[in-house]
C-alpha positions in Angstrom: 77.5 60.6 37.0 80.4 59.4 34.9 81.3 60.9 31.5 83.6 58.5 29.8 85.9 57.5 32.7 85.6 60.8 34.5 83.1 61.6 37.4 81.1 64.8 36.8 78.3 66.6 38.5 75.6 67.4 35.9 72.8 70.0 36.6 69.4 69.2 35.3 65.8 70.5 35.6 62.7 68.5 35.0 59.0 69.3 34.8 55.7 67.8 33.5 54.3 64.3 33.2 54.2 61.8 30.3 56.6 60.5 27.7 60.1 61.8 28.1 61.3 64.9 26.1 65.0 65.7 26.4 65.9 69.3 25.6 69.5 70.2 24.5 70.9 73.7 24.6 73.0 75.5 22.0 76.7 76.2 21.9 78.2 78.1 24.9 74.8 78.2 26.6 72.9 76.1 29.1 69.5 74.7 29.9 68.0 78.0 30.9 67.2 78.5 27.2 64.2 76.2 27.8 62.7 77.8 30.8 60.0 79.5 28.7 59.1 76.3 26.9 59.2 74.2 30.1 56.7 76.6 31.6 54.1 76.1 28.8 51.1 74.3 30.4 50.2 72.5 27.2 53.6 70.8 27.0 53.8 70.2 30.8 50.5 68.4 30.8 51.7 66.0 28.0 55.4 65.4 28.5 58.1 65.0 31.2 60.6 67.6 30.0 64.3 67.4 31.0 66.9 70.0 30.3 70.5 69.7 31.4 73.7 71.7 31.2 76.6 70.1 29.3 79.8 69.7 31.4 81.5 73.0 31.8 78.3 74.9 30.9 75.9 76.7 33.3 75.8 74.9 36.6 77.5 71.6 35.5 81.0 70.9 36.6 83.7 71.0 33.9 85.7 68.0 32.9 89.4 68.2 33.4 89.9 68.8 29.7 87.8 71.9 30.0 89.9 73.9 32.5 92.9 75.0 30.4 91.2 76.6 27.5 91.8 73.7 25.1 88.3 72.3 25.4 87.0 71.1 22.0 83.7 69.3 21.6 83.6 66.3 19.2 80.7 64.3 17.8 81.7 61.3 19.9 82.1 63.1 23.2 78.8 65.0 22.6 76.8 61.9 21.9 78.5 60.1 24.9 77.3 62.8 27.3 73.7 63.0 26.0 73.3 59.2 26.2 75.0 59.0 29.6 72.6 61.7 31.0 69.6 59.9 29.6 70.7 56.7 31.1 71.5 58.3 34.5 68.1 59.9 34.7 66.3 56.7 33.5 64.7 58.4 30.5 62.9 55.8 28.4 63.2 56.2 24.7 63.1 60.0 25.0 62.3 62.3 22.0 65.4 64.5 21.8 65.0 68.2 20.8 67.8 70.6 20.2 68.8 73.7 18.2 71.9 74.6 16.3 74.7 72.3 17.4 72.1 70.4 19.5 70.0 70.0 16.4 73.0 68.4 14.7 73.6 65.9 17.5 69.9 65.0 17.2 70.6 63.9 13.6 73.6 62.0 14.8 71.6 60.2 17.5 68.9 59.3 15.0 71.7 57.6 13.0 73.7 56.3 15.9 71.1 54.9 18.3 67.7 54.8 16.5 66.3 52.3 19.0 67.3 54.1 22.2 65.4 57.3 21.4 61.8 57.9 20.4 62.5 60.4 17.7 64.2 63.8 17.2 63.2 67.4 16.6 66.3 68.9 15.0 66.1 72.7 14.9 68.5 75.0 13.0 70.5 71.9 11.9 72.1 70.6 8.7 74.4 67.8 7.7 77.2 70.4 7.4 77.6 74.0 8.5 81.0 75.4 7.5 82.5 78.8 8.2 81.3 79.6 11.7 84.5 79.2 13.6 86.2 82.5 14.6 89.5 82.9 16.4 88.3 85.8 18.5 86.0 83.5 20.5 89.1 82.0 22.2 91.6 84.9 21.9 93.0 85.8 25.4 93.0 89.5 24.5 89.3 89.6 23.5 86.5 90.0 26.1 84.4 87.0 25.3 81.7 88.1 27.7 81.0 90.9 25.2 82.2 89.5 21.9 80.3 86.2 21.9 76.9 87.6 22.7 77.4 90.4 20.3 78.4 88.0 17.5 75.4 85.8 18.0 72.8 88.5 18.7 71.9 89.0 15.1 71.0 85.3 14.7 67.7 86.0 16.6 64.7 87.2 14.7 64.3 91.0 14.8 60.6 90.4 15.3 61.0 88.2 18.5 60.2 90.0 21.7 63.1 92.2 23.0 63.0 90.8 26.5 63.6 87.2 25.2 66.4 88.3 22.9 68.1 90.2 25.7 68.0 87.1 27.9 69.9 85.2 25.1 72.5 88.0 25.0 72.9 87.9 28.8 73.2 84.1 29.1 75.8 84.1 26.4 77.8 86.7 28.3 78.2 84.2 31.2 79.9 81.3 29.4 83.3 80.2 30.7 86.5 80.9 28.8 86.7 79.2 25.4 83.5 77.2 26.1 81.6 78.7 23.1 84.7 78.3 20.9 85.0 74.7 21.9 81.4 74.0 21.1 81.7 75.6 17.7 84.6 73.2 17.0 81.9 70.6 16.8 79.1 72.7 15.2 81.2 74.0 12.3 84.2 71.6 12.4 84.0 68.0 13.6 80.4 67.5 12.7 79.9 66.1 9.2 76.7 64.2 8.7 76.7 64.1 4.9 77.2 60.3 4.9 75.1 59.7 8.0 71.8 61.4 7.3 71.1 59.3 4.2 71.3 56.2 6.4 68.8 57.4 9.0 65.8 55.0 9.3 62.8 57.1 10.2 60.7 54.0 10.7 62.9 53.3 13.7 63.5 57.0 14.7 61.2 59.7 13.3 62.8 62.9 12.3 61.3 66.4 12.2 63.5 69.4 11.2 62.5 73.0 11.9 64.5 76.2 11.1 63.7 79.8 11.7 63.4 82.0 8.6 65.8 84.6 10.0 68.7 82.1 10.7 71.7 83.0 8.5 74.0 80.5 10.2 72.0 77.5 9.2 69.5 78.7 6.8 66.1 77.1 6.1 67.4 76.2 2.7 70.3 74.3 4.3 68.0 72.4 6.7 65.5 71.6 4.0 68.3 70.2 1.7 69.4 68.0 4.6 65.9 66.9 5.3 65.3 66.0 1.7 68.2 63.4 2.0 66.4 61.6 4.9 63.6 59.4 3.6 60.5 60.0 5.6 61.7 63.1 7.5 59.5 66.2 7.8 60.7 69.8 7.5 59.0 73.0 8.8 60.1 76.6 8.2 59.5 78.7 11.3 58.1 82.2 10.3 59.2 85.1 12.5 61.9 83.0 14.3 65.7 82.8 14.1 68.5 80.6 15.3 67.3 80.3 18.9 63.5 79.6 18.5 63.0 78.0 21.8 64.6 80.9 23.7 63.6 84.0 21.6 59.9 83.3 21.5 59.0 80.3 23.7 55.2 80.4 23.3 55.4 80.5 19.6 58.0 77.8 19.5 56.0 75.6 21.9 53.2 75.5 19.3 55.6 74.3 16.6 57.2 71.8 19.0 53.8 70.4 19.9 52.9 69.9 16.2 56.3 68.2 15.7 55.7 65.8 18.5 52.2 65.1 17.2 53.9 64.2 13.9 56.3 61.9 15.6 53.4 60.3 17.4 54.1 60.9 21.1 
């Protein structure tokens, strides 16, 4: 497909039948985070689920701007990729679900293109999350295959199954140089939805926000405060979950996701 004016091979996976549900991964990661959710029979029987890897993530090719370590994700470039993938795959008014930086782009899409999507499930998201950039994530003398997964490991709930938390660690150890840092440039830098979220029309694009109780990057209080600014939005605190709810305990998250989709009406 084409991203902006540049050709790019995008890797995606798809399962299930029904209305389209587009699943977006977190910073520095890839679509494998949703394998557990996409394997849930209850969801597969109700929805066609699609997960893809952003350019330069997982098995998707990088854009030219990704190869020299100066990659920096912006709100505009992020929204452009998500919408281009949805168009290329022929997804019809998909409900978009994402966590962390992906939760924030969900809020942006609800504001930006309310008639092109069927609703959003914005997890671990807020209108502004400052203070999460760190120079070591791009420093050439720091082993990012160790630093990045160690830095984010505590964001998972300590009560989530160890095998799932270990998978998150391992997947984060595989990101390309400065990929995580470039994504955090959006998550805790370029993204500022304080003026946008108050303009979201939930009659055109329903909004559900969900945040794990153990998330200290974007706390439940931060998410609830953002949700309170969106007339008609619904918030749910996720007991026993952290910053990566879809990946750290997929069966539990699938239940919350199913309830959120029921609330949206799909």
